[in-house]
PDB file of N, CA, C, O and CB in Angstrom:
ATOM      1  N   MET A   1       5.286  11.216   0.995  1.00  0.00           N
ATOM      2  CA  MET A   1       4.128  11.831   0.379  1.00  0.00           C
ATOM      3  C   MET A   1       4.092  13.289   0.771  1.00  0.00           C
ATOM      4  O   MET A   1       4.284  13.633   1.937  1.00  0.00           O
ATOM      5  CB  MET A   1       2.825  11.114   0.788  1.00  0.00           C
ATOM      6  N   ASN A   2       3.850  14.129  -0.185  1.00  0.00           N
ATOM      7  CA  ASN A   2       3.776  15.558   0.050  1.00  0.00           C
ATOM      8  C   ASN A   2       2.451  15.880   0.735  1.00  0.00           C
ATOM      9  O   ASN A   2       1.395  15.636   0.152  1.00  0.00           O
ATOM     10  CB  ASN A   2       3.924  16.346  -1.276  1.00  0.00           C
ATOM     11  N   PRO A   3       2.472  16.430   1.973  1.00  0.00           N
ATOM     12  CA  PRO A   3       1.225  16.712   2.690  1.00  0.00           C
ATOM     13  C   PRO A   3       0.313  17.684   1.958  1.00  0.00           C
ATOM     14  O   PRO A   3      -0.896  17.680   2.189  1.00  0.00           O
ATOM     15  CB  PRO A   3       1.536  17.260   4.051  1.00  0.00           C
ATOM     16  N   LYS A   4       0.860  18.513   1.084  1.00  0.00           N
ATOM     17  CA  LYS A   4       0.041  19.476   0.349  1.00  0.00           C
ATOM     18  C   LYS A   4      -0.813  18.789  -0.711  1.00  0.00           C
ATOM     19  O   LYS A   4      -1.815  19.348  -1.156  1.00  0.00           O
ATOM     20  CB  LYS A   4       0.927  20.535  -0.301  1.00  0.00           C
ATOM     21  N   ARG A   5      -0.422  17.568  -1.123  1.00  0.00           N
ATOM     22  CA  ARG A   5      -1.147  16.866  -2.174  1.00  0.00           C
ATOM     23  C   ARG A   5      -2.107  15.802  -1.638  1.00  0.00           C
ATOM     24  O   ARG A   5      -2.757  15.113  -2.425  1.00  0.00           O
ATOM     25  CB  ARG A   5      -0.169  16.228  -3.116  1.00  0.00           C
ATOM     26  N   VAL A   6      -2.208  15.659  -0.320  1.00  0.00           N
ATOM     27  CA  VAL A   6      -3.073  14.647   0.275  1.00  0.00           C
ATOM     28  C   VAL A   6      -4.521  15.109   0.158  1.00  0.00           C
ATOM     29  O   VAL A   6      -4.854  16.217   0.580  1.00  0.00           O
ATOM     30  CB  VAL A   6      -2.691  14.382   1.762  1.00  0.00           C
ATOM     31  N   PRO A   7      -5.388  14.265  -0.413  1.00  0.00           N
ATOM     32  CA  PRO A   7      -6.793  14.667  -0.564  1.00  0.00           C
ATOM     33  C   PRO A   7      -7.497  14.742   0.788  1.00  0.00           C
ATOM     34  O   PRO A   7      -7.229  13.943   1.685  1.00  0.00           O
ATOM     35  CB  PRO A   7      -7.533  13.685  -1.484  1.00  0.00           C
ATOM     36  N   LYS A   8      -8.380  15.691   0.919  1.00  0.00           N
ATOM     37  CA  LYS A   8      -9.145  15.841   2.156  1.00  0.00           C
ATOM     38  C   LYS A   8     -10.461  15.075   2.082  1.00  0.00           C
ATOM     39  O   LYS A   8     -11.043  14.739   3.113  1.00  0.00           O
ATOM     40  CB  LYS A   8      -9.413  17.323   2.443  1.00  0.00           C
ATOM     41  N   THR A   9     -10.928  14.799   0.877  1.00  0.00           N
ATOM     42  CA  THR A   9     -12.158  14.036   0.704  1.00  0.00           C
ATOM     43  C   THR A   9     -11.880  12.820  -0.159  1.00  0.00           C
ATOM     44  O   THR A   9     -10.990  12.838  -1.010  1.00  0.00           O
ATOM     45  CB  THR A   9     -13.269  14.907   0.077  1.00  0.00           C
ATOM     46  N   GLY A  10     -12.643  11.772   0.067  1.00  0.00           N
ATOM     47  CA  GLY A  10     -12.510  10.548  -0.698  1.00  0.00           C
ATOM     48  C   GLY A  10     -13.230  10.642  -2.027  1.00  0.00           C
ATOM     49  O   GLY A  10     -13.833  11.672  -2.327  1.00  0.00           O
ATOM     50  N   PRO A  11     -13.182   9.577  -2.838  1.00  0.00           N
ATOM     51  CA  PRO A  11     -13.792   9.598  -4.161  1.00  0.00           C
ATOM     52  C   PRO A  11     -15.317   9.716  -4.131  1.00  0.00           C
ATOM     53  O   PRO A  11     -15.927  10.139  -5.113  1.00  0.00           O
ATOM     54  CB  PRO A  11     -13.404   8.359  -4.904  1.00  0.00           C
ATOM     55  N   ARG A  12     -15.933   9.340  -3.001  1.00  0.00           N
ATOM     56  CA  ARG A  12     -17.392   9.448  -2.886  1.00  0.00           C
ATOM     57  C   ARG A  12     -17.806  10.672  -2.079  1.00  0.00           C
ATOM     58  O   ARG A  12     -18.974  10.807  -1.715  1.00  0.00           O
ATOM     59  CB  ARG A  12     -17.966   8.190  -2.242  1.00  0.00           C
ATOM     60  N   GLY A  13     -16.864  11.560  -1.799  1.00  0.00           N
ATOM     61  CA  GLY A  13     -17.190  12.801  -1.123  1.00  0.00           C
ATOM     62  C   GLY A  13     -17.007  12.784   0.382  1.00  0.00           C
ATOM     63  O   GLY A  13     -17.062  13.839   1.012  1.00  0.00           O
ATOM     64  N   GLY A  14     -16.791  11.618   0.979  1.00  0.00           N
ATOM     65  CA  GLY A  14     -16.595  11.539   2.428  1.00  0.00           C
ATOM     66  C   GLY A  14     -15.192  11.969   2.808  1.00  0.00           C
ATOM     67  O   GLY A  14     -14.318  12.109   1.953  1.00  0.00           O
ATOM     68  N   THR A  15     -14.987  12.177   4.099  1.00  0.00           N
ATOM     69  CA  THR A  15     -13.659  12.580   4.547  1.00  0.00           C
ATOM     70  C   THR A  15     -12.702  11.399   4.486  1.00  0.00           C
ATOM     71  O   THR A  15     -13.113  10.256   4.686  1.00  0.00           O
ATOM     72  CB  THR A  15     -13.715  13.150   5.973  1.00  0.00           C
ATOM     73  N   THR A  16     -11.444  11.664   4.215  1.00  0.00           N
ATOM     74  CA  THR A  16     -10.408  10.645   4.140  1.00  0.00           C
ATOM     75  C   THR A  16      -9.647  10.613   5.447  1.00  0.00           C
ATOM     76  O   THR A  16      -9.220  11.651   5.954  1.00  0.00           O
ATOM     77  CB  THR A  16      -9.453  10.906   2.958  1.00  0.00           C
ATOM     78  N   THR A  17      -9.478   9.415   5.995  1.00  0.00           N
ATOM     79  CA  THR A  17      -8.745   9.266   7.246  1.00  0.00           C
ATOM     80  C   THR A  17      -7.260   9.159   6.943  1.00  0.00           C
ATOM     81  O   THR A  17      -6.819   8.253   6.236  1.00  0.00           O
ATOM     82  CB  THR A  17      -9.235   8.026   8.037  1.00  0.00           C
ATOM     83  N   ILE A  18      -6.501  10.091   7.485  1.00  0.00           N
ATOM     84  CA  ILE A  18      -5.054  10.114   7.290  1.00  0.00           C
ATOM     85  C   ILE A  18      -4.404  10.165   8.663  1.00  0.00           C
ATOM     86  O   ILE A  18      -4.754  11.003   9.494  1.00  0.00           O
ATOM     87  CB  ILE A  18      -4.608  11.330   6.403  1.00  0.00           C
ATOM     88  N   SER A  19      -3.449   9.259   8.899  1.00  0.00           N
ATOM     89  CA  SER A  19      -2.778   9.230  10.200  1.00  0.00           C
ATOM     90  C   SER A  19      -1.831  10.420  10.332  1.00  0.00           C
ATOM     91  O   SER A  19      -1.598  11.151   9.370  1.00  0.00           O
ATOM     92  CB  SER A  19      -2.004   7.904  10.386  1.00  0.00           C
ATOM     93  N   LYS A  20      -1.293  10.602  11.525  1.00  0.00           N
ATOM     94  CA  LYS A  20      -0.357  11.692  11.776  1.00  0.00           C
ATOM     95  C   LYS A  20       0.919  11.541  10.957  1.00  0.00           C
ATOM     96  O   LYS A  20       1.602  12.529  10.685  1.00  0.00           O
ATOM     97  CB  LYS A  20      -0.017  11.759  13.254  1.00  0.00           C
ATOM     98  N   THR A  21       1.249  10.299  10.558  1.00  0.00           N
ATOM     99  CA  THR A  21       2.446  10.068   9.749  1.00  0.00           C
ATOM    100  C   THR A  21       2.171  10.197   8.257  1.00  0.00           C
ATOM    101  O   THR A  21       3.074  10.001   7.443  1.00  0.00           O
ATOM    102  CB  THR A  21       3.013   8.696  10.043  1.00  0.00           C
ATOM    103  N   GLY A  22       0.933  10.524   7.889  1.00  0.00           N
ATOM    104  CA  GLY A  22       0.589  10.708   6.480  1.00  0.00           C
ATOM    105  C   GLY A  22       0.133   9.439   5.786  1.00  0.00           C
ATOM    106  O   GLY A  22       0.011   9.418   4.561  1.00  0.00           O
ATOM    107  N   MET A  23      -0.122   8.375   6.548  1.00  0.00           N
ATOM    108  CA  MET A  23      -0.550   7.110   5.962  1.00  0.00           C
ATOM    109  C   MET A  23      -2.060   7.143   5.727  1.00  0.00           C
ATOM    110  O   MET A  23      -2.823   7.633   6.560  1.00  0.00           O
ATOM    111  CB  MET A  23      -0.160   5.916   6.876  1.00  0.00           C
ATOM    112  N   MET A  24      -2.472   6.611   4.579  1.00  0.00           N
ATOM    113  CA  MET A  24      -3.890   6.507   4.250  1.00  0.00           C
ATOM    114  C   MET A  24      -4.277   5.036   4.304  1.00  0.00           C
ATOM    115  O   MET A  24      -3.475   4.164   3.970  1.00  0.00           O
ATOM    116  CB  MET A  24      -4.202   7.123   2.843  1.00  0.00           C
ATOM    117  N   ARG A  25      -5.491   4.768   4.719  1.00  0.00           N
ATOM    118  CA  ARG A  25      -5.963   3.390   4.866  1.00  0.00           C
ATOM    119  C   ARG A  25      -6.702   2.958   3.604  1.00  0.00           C
ATOM    120  O   ARG A  25      -7.534   3.692   3.071  1.00  0.00           O
ATOM    121  CB  ARG A  25      -6.882   3.251   6.107  1.00  0.00           C
ATOM    122  N   LYS A  26      -6.378   1.737   3.131  1.00  0.00           N
ATOM    123  CA  LYS A  26      -7.030   1.180   1.951  1.00  0.00           C
ATOM    124  C   LYS A  26      -7.177  -0.317   2.127  1.00  0.00           C
ATOM    125  O   LYS A  26      -6.217  -0.993   2.497  1.00  0.00           O
ATOM    126  CB  LYS A  26      -6.235   1.504   0.665  1.00  0.00           C
ATOM    127  N   ALA A  27      -8.354  -0.841   1.872  1.00  0.00           N
ATOM    128  CA  ALA A  27      -8.584  -2.284   1.948  1.00  0.00           C
ATOM    129  C   ALA A  27      -8.188  -2.913   0.616  1.00  0.00           C
ATOM    130  O   ALA A  27      -8.466  -2.358  -0.447  1.00  0.00           O
ATOM    131  CB  ALA A  27     -10.077  -2.604   2.295  1.00  0.00           C
ATOM    132  N   VAL A  28      -7.541  -4.065   0.679  1.00  0.00           N
ATOM    133  CA  VAL A  28      -7.118  -4.787  -0.514  1.00  0.00           C
ATOM    134  C   VAL A  28      -7.615  -6.222  -0.394  1.00  0.00           C
ATOM    135  O   VAL A  28      -7.408  -6.866   0.635  1.00  0.00           O
ATOM    136  CB  VAL A  28      -5.561  -4.737  -0.695  1.00  0.00           C
ATOM    137  N   ASN A  29      -8.265  -6.723  -1.430  1.00  0.00           N
ATOM    138  CA  ASN A  29      -8.748  -8.099  -1.428  1.00  0.00           C
ATOM    139  C   ASN A  29      -7.683  -9.016  -2.019  1.00  0.00           C
ATOM    140  O   ASN A  29      -7.159  -8.759  -3.103  1.00  0.00           O
ATOM    141  CB  ASN A  29     -10.074  -8.220  -2.220  1.00  0.00           C
ATOM    142  N   LEU A  30      -7.372 -10.083  -1.298  1.00  0.00           N
ATOM    143  CA  LEU A  30      -6.357 -11.041  -1.728  1.00  0.00           C
ATOM    144  C   LEU A  30      -6.975 -12.430  -1.824  1.00  0.00           C
ATOM    145  O   LEU A  30      -7.930 -12.750  -1.117  1.00  0.00           O
ATOM    146  CB  LEU A  30      -5.152 -11.045  -0.754  1.00  0.00           C
ATOM    147  N   HIS A  31      -6.416 -13.247  -2.708  1.00  0.00           N
ATOM    148  CA  HIS A  31      -6.792 -14.653  -2.740  1.00  0.00           C
ATOM    149  C   HIS A  31      -6.285 -15.289  -1.451  1.00  0.00           C
ATOM    150  O   HIS A  31      -5.317 -14.820  -0.851  1.00  0.00           O
ATOM    151  CB  HIS A  31      -6.212 -15.381  -4.011  1.00  0.00           C
ATOM    152  N   HIS A  32      -6.947 -16.355  -1.038  1.00  0.00           N
ATOM    153  CA  HIS A  32      -6.581 -17.014   0.215  1.00  0.00           C
ATOM    154  C   HIS A  32      -5.110 -17.446   0.210  1.00  0.00           C
ATOM    155  O   HIS A  32      -4.415 -17.279   1.213  1.00  0.00           O
ATOM    156  CB  HIS A  32      -7.485 -18.232   0.456  1.00  0.00           C
ATOM    157  N   GLU A  33      -4.634 -17.996  -0.905  1.00  0.00           N
ATOM    158  CA  GLU A  33      -3.244 -18.462  -0.987  1.00  0.00           C
ATOM    159  C   GLU A  33      -2.260 -17.305  -0.825  1.00  0.00           C
ATOM    160  O   GLU A  33      -1.233 -17.438  -0.159  1.00  0.00           O
ATOM    161  CB  GLU A  33      -2.997 -19.175  -2.327  1.00  0.00           C
ATOM    162  N   ASP A  34      -2.589 -16.163  -1.442  1.00  0.00           N
ATOM    163  CA  ASP A  34      -1.723 -14.988  -1.327  1.00  0.00           C
ATOM    164  C   ASP A  34      -1.687 -14.479   0.107  1.00  0.00           C
ATOM    165  O   ASP A  34      -0.632 -14.102   0.617  1.00  0.00           O
ATOM    166  CB  ASP A  34      -2.198 -13.874  -2.271  1.00  0.00           C
ATOM    167  N   TRP A  35      -2.850 -14.472   0.752  1.00  0.00           N
ATOM    168  CA  TRP A  35      -2.919 -14.019   2.140  1.00  0.00           C
ATOM    169  C   TRP A  35      -2.097 -14.927   3.048  1.00  0.00           C
ATOM    170  O   TRP A  35      -1.384 -14.448   3.929  1.00  0.00           O
ATOM    171  CB  TRP A  35      -4.377 -13.972   2.619  1.00  0.00           C
ATOM    172  N   GLU A  36      -2.195 -16.226   2.834  1.00  0.00           N
ATOM    173  CA  GLU A  36      -1.430 -17.165   3.656  1.00  0.00           C
ATOM    174  C   GLU A  36       0.072 -16.962   3.479  1.00  0.00           C
ATOM    175  O   GLU A  36       0.821 -16.986   4.456  1.00  0.00           O
ATOM    176  CB  GLU A  36      -1.808 -18.606   3.308  1.00  0.00           C
ATOM    177  N   ARG A  37       0.517 -16.763   2.233  1.00  0.00           N
ATOM    178  CA  ARG A  37       1.948 -16.532   1.981  1.00  0.00           C
ATOM    179  C   ARG A  37       2.408 -15.231   2.623  1.00  0.00           C
ATOM    180  O   ARG A  37       3.493 -15.174   3.201  1.00  0.00           O
ATOM    181  CB  ARG A  37       2.235 -16.501   0.466  1.00  0.00           C
ATOM    182  N   LEU A  38       1.594 -14.190   2.526  1.00  0.00           N
ATOM    183  CA  LEU A  38       1.927 -12.902   3.137  1.00  0.00           C
ATOM    184  C   LEU A  38       2.004 -13.035   4.656  1.00  0.00           C
ATOM    185  O   LEU A  38       2.941 -12.538   5.280  1.00  0.00           O
ATOM    186  CB  LEU A  38       0.888 -11.830   2.746  1.00  0.00           C
ATOM    187  N   ARG A  39       1.030 -13.699   5.241  1.00  0.00           N
ATOM    188  CA  ARG A  39       0.997 -13.883   6.686  1.00  0.00           C
ATOM    189  C   ARG A  39       2.201 -14.684   7.172  1.00  0.00           C
ATOM    190  O   ARG A  39       2.800 -14.355   8.195  1.00  0.00           O
ATOM    191  CB  ARG A  39      -0.295 -14.577   7.100  1.00  0.00           C
ATOM    192  N   LYS A  40       2.556 -15.747   6.429  1.00  0.00           N
ATOM    193  CA  LYS A  40       3.692 -16.582   6.810  1.00  0.00           C
ATOM    194  C   LYS A  40       4.998 -15.797   6.736  1.00  0.00           C
ATOM    195  O   LYS A  40       5.828 -15.868   7.642  1.00  0.00           O
ATOM    196  CB  LYS A  40       3.770 -17.820   5.912  1.00  0.00           C
ATOM    197  N   ARG A  41       5.171 -15.051   5.653  1.00  0.00           N
ATOM    198  CA  ARG A  41       6.406 -14.279   5.496  1.00  0.00           C
ATOM    199  C   ARG A  41       6.520 -13.187   6.561  1.00  0.00           C
ATOM    200  O   ARG A  41       7.601 -12.954   7.102  1.00  0.00           O
ATOM    201  CB  ARG A  41       6.466 -13.653   4.095  1.00  0.00           C
ATOM    202  N   ALA A  42       5.410 -12.523   6.858  1.00  0.00           N
ATOM    203  CA  ALA A  42       5.416 -11.487   7.894  1.00  0.00           C
ATOM    204  C   ALA A  42       5.818 -12.094   9.240  1.00  0.00           C
ATOM    205  O   ALA A  42       6.581 -11.489   9.994  1.00  0.00           O
ATOM    206  CB  ALA A  42       4.023 -10.809   7.999  1.00  0.00           C
ATOM    207  N   PHE A  43       5.306 -13.285   9.537  1.00  0.00           N
ATOM    208  CA  PHE A  43       5.645 -13.953  10.787  1.00  0.00           C
ATOM    209  C   PHE A  43       7.124 -14.328  10.812  1.00  0.00           C
ATOM    210  O   PHE A  43       7.814 -14.097  11.806  1.00  0.00           O
ATOM    211  CB  PHE A  43       4.775 -15.202  10.980  1.00  0.00           C
ATOM    212  N   GLU A  44       7.607 -14.910   9.708  1.00  0.00           N
ATOM    213  CA  GLU A  44       9.011 -15.343   9.651  1.00  0.00           C
ATOM    214  C   GLU A  44       9.979 -14.177   9.760  1.00  0.00           C
ATOM    215  O   GLU A  44      11.021 -14.295  10.403  1.00  0.00           O
ATOM    216  CB  GLU A  44       9.273 -16.099   8.360  1.00  0.00           C
ATOM    217  N   GLU A  45       9.648 -13.061   9.142  1.00  0.00           N
ATOM    218  CA  GLU A  45      10.529 -11.891   9.159  1.00  0.00           C
ATOM    219  C   GLU A  45      10.241 -10.954  10.330  1.00  0.00           C
ATOM    220  O   GLU A  45      10.932  -9.954  10.527  1.00  0.00           O
ATOM    221  CB  GLU A  45      10.395 -11.129   7.857  1.00  0.00           C
ATOM    222  N   ARG A  46       9.210 -11.293  11.104  1.00  0.00           N
ATOM    223  CA  ARG A  46       8.797 -10.460  12.243  1.00  0.00           C
ATOM    224  C   ARG A  46       8.562  -9.016  11.822  1.00  0.00           C
ATOM    225  O   ARG A  46       9.052  -8.069  12.436  1.00  0.00           O
ATOM    226  CB  ARG A  46       9.852 -10.510  13.350  1.00  0.00           C
ATOM    227  N   ARG A  47       7.790  -8.893  10.749  1.00  0.00           N
ATOM    228  CA  ARG A  47       7.430  -7.575  10.219  1.00  0.00           C
ATOM    229  C   ARG A  47       5.925  -7.539   9.993  1.00  0.00           C
ATOM    230  O   ARG A  47       5.313  -8.581   9.757  1.00  0.00           O
ATOM    231  CB  ARG A  47       8.202  -7.264   8.891  1.00  0.00           C
ATOM    232  N   PRO A  48       5.322  -6.362  10.060  1.00  0.00           N
ATOM    233  CA  PRO A  48       3.892  -6.269   9.764  1.00  0.00           C
ATOM    234  C   PRO A  48       3.617  -6.583   8.287  1.00  0.00           C
ATOM    235  O   PRO A  48       4.413  -6.245   7.410  1.00  0.00           O
ATOM    236  CB  PRO A  48       3.363  -4.863  10.117  1.00  0.00           C
ATOM    237  N   ALA A  49       2.497  -7.224   8.034  1.00  0.00           N
ATOM    238  CA  ALA A  49       2.117  -7.548   6.656  1.00  0.00           C
ATOM    239  C   ALA A  49       1.986  -6.271   5.821  1.00  0.00           C
ATOM    240  O   ALA A  49       2.337  -6.266   4.641  1.00  0.00           O
ATOM    241  CB  ALA A  49       0.789  -8.343   6.633  1.00  0.00           C
ATOM    242  N   SER A  50       1.486  -5.199   6.421  1.00  0.00           N
ATOM    243  CA  SER A  50       1.318  -3.946   5.680  1.00  0.00           C
ATOM    244  C   SER A  50       2.660  -3.406   5.196  1.00  0.00           C
ATOM    245  O   SER A  50       2.737  -2.816   4.118  1.00  0.00           O
ATOM    246  CB  SER A  50       0.618  -2.899   6.552  1.00  0.00           C
ATOM    247  N   GLU A  51       3.715  -3.603   5.981  1.00  0.00           N
ATOM    248  CA  GLU A  51       5.049  -3.158   5.578  1.00  0.00           C
ATOM    249  C   GLU A  51       5.526  -3.940   4.349  1.00  0.00           C
ATOM    250  O   GLU A  51       6.113  -3.365   3.431  1.00  0.00           O
ATOM    251  CB  GLU A  51       6.051  -3.326   6.745  1.00  0.00           C
ATOM    252  N   LEU A  52       5.272  -5.253   4.338  1.00  0.00           N
ATOM    253  CA  LEU A  52       5.650  -6.075   3.187  1.00  0.00           C
ATOM    254  C   LEU A  52       4.883  -5.659   1.931  1.00  0.00           C
ATOM    255  O   LEU A  52       5.449  -5.626   0.838  1.00  0.00           O
ATOM    256  CB  LEU A  52       5.398  -7.559   3.489  1.00  0.00           C
ATOM    257  N   VAL A  53       3.613  -5.346   2.085  1.00  0.00           N
ATOM    258  CA  VAL A  53       2.799  -4.925   0.935  1.00  0.00           C
ATOM    259  C   VAL A  53       3.306  -3.588   0.401  1.00  0.00           C
ATOM    260  O   VAL A  53       3.439  -3.421  -0.812  1.00  0.00           O
ATOM    261  CB  VAL A  53       1.297  -4.817   1.329  1.00  0.00           C
ATOM    262  N   ARG A  54       3.591  -2.630   1.291  1.00  0.00           N
ATOM    263  CA  ARG A  54       4.103  -1.329   0.835  1.00  0.00           C
ATOM    264  C   ARG A  54       5.437  -1.496   0.107  1.00  0.00           C
ATOM    265  O   ARG A  54       5.673  -0.854  -0.917  1.00  0.00           O
ATOM    266  CB  ARG A  54       4.269  -0.363   2.032  1.00  0.00           C
ATOM    267  N   GLU A  55       6.307  -2.357   0.636  1.00  0.00           N
ATOM    268  CA  GLU A  55       7.598  -2.615   0.001  1.00  0.00           C
ATOM    269  C   GLU A  55       7.409  -3.215  -1.400  1.00  0.00           C
ATOM    270  O   GLU A  55       8.087  -2.815  -2.347  1.00  0.00           O
ATOM    271  CB  GLU A  55       8.444  -3.563   0.878  1.00  0.00           C
ATOM    272  N   ALA A  56       6.499  -4.159  -1.522  1.00  0.00           N
ATOM    273  CA  ALA A  56       6.234  -4.785  -2.822  1.00  0.00           C
ATOM    274  C   ALA A  56       5.666  -3.778  -3.816  1.00  0.00           C
ATOM    275  O   ALA A  56       6.030  -3.799  -4.991  1.00  0.00           O
ATOM    276  CB  ALA A  56       5.266  -5.964  -2.662  1.00  0.00           C
ATOM    277  N   LEU A  57       4.786  -2.906  -3.363  1.00  0.00           N
ATOM    278  CA  LEU A  57       4.226  -1.879  -4.249  1.00  0.00           C
ATOM    279  C   LEU A  57       5.302  -0.906  -4.726  1.00  0.00           C
ATOM    280  O   LEU A  57       5.339  -0.534  -5.899  1.00  0.00           O
ATOM    281  CB  LEU A  57       3.109  -1.110  -3.532  1.00  0.00           C
ATOM    282  N   ARG A  58       6.173  -0.501  -3.810  1.00  0.00           N
ATOM    283  CA  ARG A  58       7.264   0.399  -4.211  1.00  0.00           C
ATOM    284  C   ARG A  58       8.135  -0.241  -5.285  1.00  0.00           C
ATOM    285  O   ARG A  58       8.479   0.398  -6.280  1.00  0.00           O
ATOM    286  CB  ARG A  58       8.126   0.776  -2.993  1.00  0.00           C
ATOM    287  N   ARG A  59       8.492  -1.518  -5.076  1.00  0.00           N
ATOM    288  CA  ARG A  59       9.316  -2.223  -6.069  1.00  0.00           C
ATOM    289  C   ARG A  59       8.601  -2.320  -7.404  1.00  0.00           C
ATOM    290  O   ARG A  59       9.215  -2.134  -8.455  1.00  0.00           O
ATOM    291  CB  ARG A  59       9.678  -3.626  -5.570  1.00  0.00           C
ATOM    292  N   TYR A  60       7.308  -2.610  -7.373  1.00  0.00           N
ATOM    293  CA  TYR A  60       6.528  -2.714  -8.608  1.00  0.00           C
ATOM    294  C   TYR A  60       6.522  -1.393  -9.364  1.00  0.00           C
ATOM    295  O   TYR A  60       6.773  -1.364 -10.569  1.00  0.00           O
ATOM    296  CB  TYR A  60       5.092  -3.148  -8.302  1.00  0.00           C
ATOM    297  N   PHE A  61       6.236  -0.299  -8.661  1.00  0.00           N
ATOM    298  CA  PHE A  61       6.176   1.007  -9.318  1.00  0.00           C
ATOM    299  C   PHE A  61       7.545   1.457  -9.809  1.00  0.00           C
ATOM    300  O   PHE A  61       7.644   2.090 -10.860  1.00  0.00           O
ATOM    301  CB  PHE A  61       5.604   2.047  -8.370  1.00  0.00           C
ATOM    302  N   GLU A  62       8.605   1.139  -9.063  1.00  0.00           N
ATOM    303  CA  GLU A  62       9.960   1.478  -9.513  1.00  0.00           C
ATOM    304  C   GLU A  62      10.311   0.718 -10.786  1.00  0.00           C
ATOM    305  O   GLU A  62      10.893   1.289 -11.708  1.00  0.00           O
ATOM    306  CB  GLU A  62      10.990   1.170  -8.411  1.00  0.00           C
ATOM    307  N   SER A  63       9.962  -0.571 -10.843  1.00  0.00           N
ATOM    308  CA  SER A  63      10.273  -1.367 -12.037  1.00  0.00           C
ATOM    309  C   SER A  63       9.425  -0.894 -13.219  1.00  0.00           C
ATOM    310  O   SER A  63       9.883  -0.905 -14.362  1.00  0.00           O
ATOM    311  CB  SER A  63      10.030  -2.879 -11.769  1.00  0.00           C
ATOM    312  N   GLU A  64       8.198  -0.482 -12.940  1.00  0.00           N
ATOM    313  CA  GLU A  64       7.331   0.018 -14.008  1.00  0.00           C
ATOM    314  C   GLU A  64       7.889   1.308 -14.587  1.00  0.00           C
ATOM    315  O   GLU A  64       7.872   1.502 -15.803  1.00  0.00           O
ATOM    316  CB  GLU A  64       5.902   0.245 -13.487  1.00  0.00           C
ATOM    317  N   GLU A  65       8.386   2.194 -13.726  1.00  0.00           N
ATOM    318  CA  GLU A  65       8.977   3.449 -14.200  1.00  0.00           C
ATOM    319  C   GLU A  65      10.248   3.183 -14.988  1.00  0.00           C
ATOM    320  O   GLU A  65      10.506   3.851 -15.989  1.00  0.00           O
ATOM    321  CB  GLU A  65       9.275   4.387 -13.022  1.00  0.00           C
ATOM    322  N   GLY A  66      11.047   2.214 -14.550  1.00  0.00           N
ATOM    323  CA  GLY A  66      12.284   1.887 -15.232  1.00  0.00           C
ATOM    324  C   GLY A  66      12.077   1.299 -16.607  1.00  0.00           C
ATOM    325  O   GLY A  66      12.917   1.472 -17.490  1.00  0.00           O
ATOM    326  N   SER A  67      10.963   0.600 -16.802  1.00  0.00           N
ATOM    327  CA  SER A  67      10.696  -0.017 -18.094  1.00  0.00           C
ATOM    328  C   SER A  67       9.960   0.915 -19.048  1.00  0.00           C
ATOM    329  O   SER A  67       9.747   0.581 -20.213  1.00  0.00           O
ATOM    330  CB  SER A  67       9.898  -1.277 -17.903  1.00  0.00           C
ATOM    331  N   GLY A  68       9.574   2.080 -18.547  1.00  0.00           N
ATOM    332  CA  GLY A  68       8.896   3.053 -19.406  1.00  0.00           C
ATOM    333  C   GLY A  68       7.402   2.826 -19.553  1.00  0.00           C
ATOM    334  O   GLY A  68       6.751   3.500 -20.351  1.00  0.00           O
ATOM    335  N   LYS A  69       6.847   1.886 -18.792  1.00  0.00           N
ATOM    336  CA  LYS A  69       5.409   1.605 -18.889  1.00  0.00           C
ATOM    337  C   LYS A  69       4.629   2.698 -18.161  1.00  0.00           C
ATOM    338  O   LYS A  69       5.056   3.204 -17.123  1.00  0.00           O
ATOM    339  CB  LYS A  69       5.072   0.202 -18.294  1.00  0.00           C
ATOM    340  N   ARG A  70       3.512   3.039 -18.714  1.00  0.00           N
ATOM    341  CA  ARG A  70       2.602   4.018 -18.095  1.00  0.00           C
ATOM    342  C   ARG A  70       1.197   3.448 -18.113  1.00  0.00           C
ATOM    343  O   ARG A  70       0.828   2.735 -19.047  1.00  0.00           O
ATOM    344  CB  ARG A  70       2.649   5.398 -18.836  1.00  0.00           C
ATOM    345  N   SER A  71       0.398   3.759 -17.078  1.00  0.00           N
ATOM    346  CA  SER A  71      -0.981   3.279 -17.064  1.00  0.00           C
ATOM    347  C   SER A  71      -1.868   4.223 -17.827  1.00  0.00           C
ATOM    348  O   SER A  71      -3.072   3.991 -17.930  1.00  0.00           O
ATOM    349  CB  SER A  71      -1.490   3.117 -15.638  1.00  0.00           C
TER     350      SER A  71
END
């Protein structure tokens, strides 16, 4: 992420918390079954659940760009 493009304020005008590595915090609501599968996979692979979610999002956006879809 380009540090020059990181917003300093959130959508409601409050300050945005950004870590030293440039990570932004966002809450995501999941169905119970999805959460259980994510938790199990994170445990089996010994990786943080957040890392698995970021990886899945990257793959989704890459496939979306490859297919020519735009939101």
